[in-house]
C-alpha positions in Angstrom: 13.1 18.0 11.0 11.6 15.5 13.4 12.9 11.8 13.7 10.8 9.0 12.4 10.3 6.0 14.8 11.7 2.6 13.4 9.8 -0.5 14.1 12.1 -2.3 16.4 10.7 -5.7 15.6 11.4 -5.3 11.8 14.5 -3.3 12.0 13.5 -1.5 8.8 10.9 1.0 7.6 7.4 -0.5 7.3 6.4 -1.4 3.8 2.9 0.1 3.0 0.9 -0.4 -0.2 -1.7 2.3 -0.7 -4.5 1.4 -3.2 -6.2 4.7 -4.0 -7.6 6.3 -7.0 -8.1 9.9 -5.6 -5.1 12.1 -5.7 -6.5 14.2 -2.7 -7.0 11.1 -0.7 -3.5 10.0 -1.5 -2.2 13.4 -0.5 -4.1 13.1 2.9 -2.8 9.7 3.5 0.9 10.7 2.7 0.5 13.7 5.0 -1.0 11.5 7.9 1.8 9.0 7.7 4.3 11.8 7.8 2.7 13.3 10.9 2.7 9.8 12.5 6.5 9.8 12.3 6.6 6.1 11.6 9.4 5.1 9.2 7.8 3.7 6.1 8.2 3.2 2.5 4.9 3.9 0.6 4.1 2.3 -2.8 0.9 3.6 -4.5 -1.3 2.0 -7.1 -4.6 3.3 -8.4 -7.0 0.3 -8.6 -7.6 -3.3 -7.6 -6.0 -4.7 -10.9 -2.8 -3.0 -10.2 -2.8 -4.1 -6.6 -3.1 -7.7 -7.4 -0.3 -7.3 -10.0 1.7 -5.5 -7.4 1.1 -8.2 -4.8 1.8 -11.1 -7.3 4.8 -9.2 -8.4 3.7 -9.3 -12.1 4.7 -7.1 -15.0 6.2 -3.7 -14.0 5.8 -4.8 -10.3 8.3 -7.7 -10.6 10.7 -6.3 -8.1 7.9 -4.8 -5.7 8.5 -5.2 -2.0 6.2 -7.4 -0.1 3.9 -4.8 1.9 3.5 -5.3 5.7 0.3 -3.1 5.4 -2.3 -2.6 2.8 -4.4 0.6 2.9 -7.3 -0.2 0.5 -10.0 2.1 -0.8 -13.3 0.2 -0.9 -14.7 2.2 -3.9 -12.1 1.6 -6.6 -12.5 1.6 -10.4 -12.1 -1.9 -12.0 -11.6 -4.4 -9.3 -12.8 -2.5 -6.1 -11.9 -3.1 -2.6 -15.2 -4.8 -1.8 -14.2 -7.6 -4.3 -11.2 -8.5 -2.2 -13.2 -9.9 0.4 -14.1 -12.8 -1.8 -10.7 -13.1 -3.4 -8.6 -16.1 -2.9 -5.4 -16.1 -0.9 -2.8 -14.1 -2.7 0.5 -16.2 -3.2 3.9 -15.2 -4.1 
């Protein structure tokens, strides 16, 4: 098994939030991250409403990690990625 590369500045795996409603696109992203050999911890939500709850640590996401990187599908159901451009700053 190949070794994953740790981010030396963080000293821990990179926290990634994937906001994606397509299982095949999710699988593709997981495979790409594995091939990149970058140590990461991936959290996945399926729409913009869940993503906002995750980022605000609301409900079932009360203990969610703060992501270092958000991968956002622009064509999501409910609150889509395009709406995020006009969203206000997300606060903890």
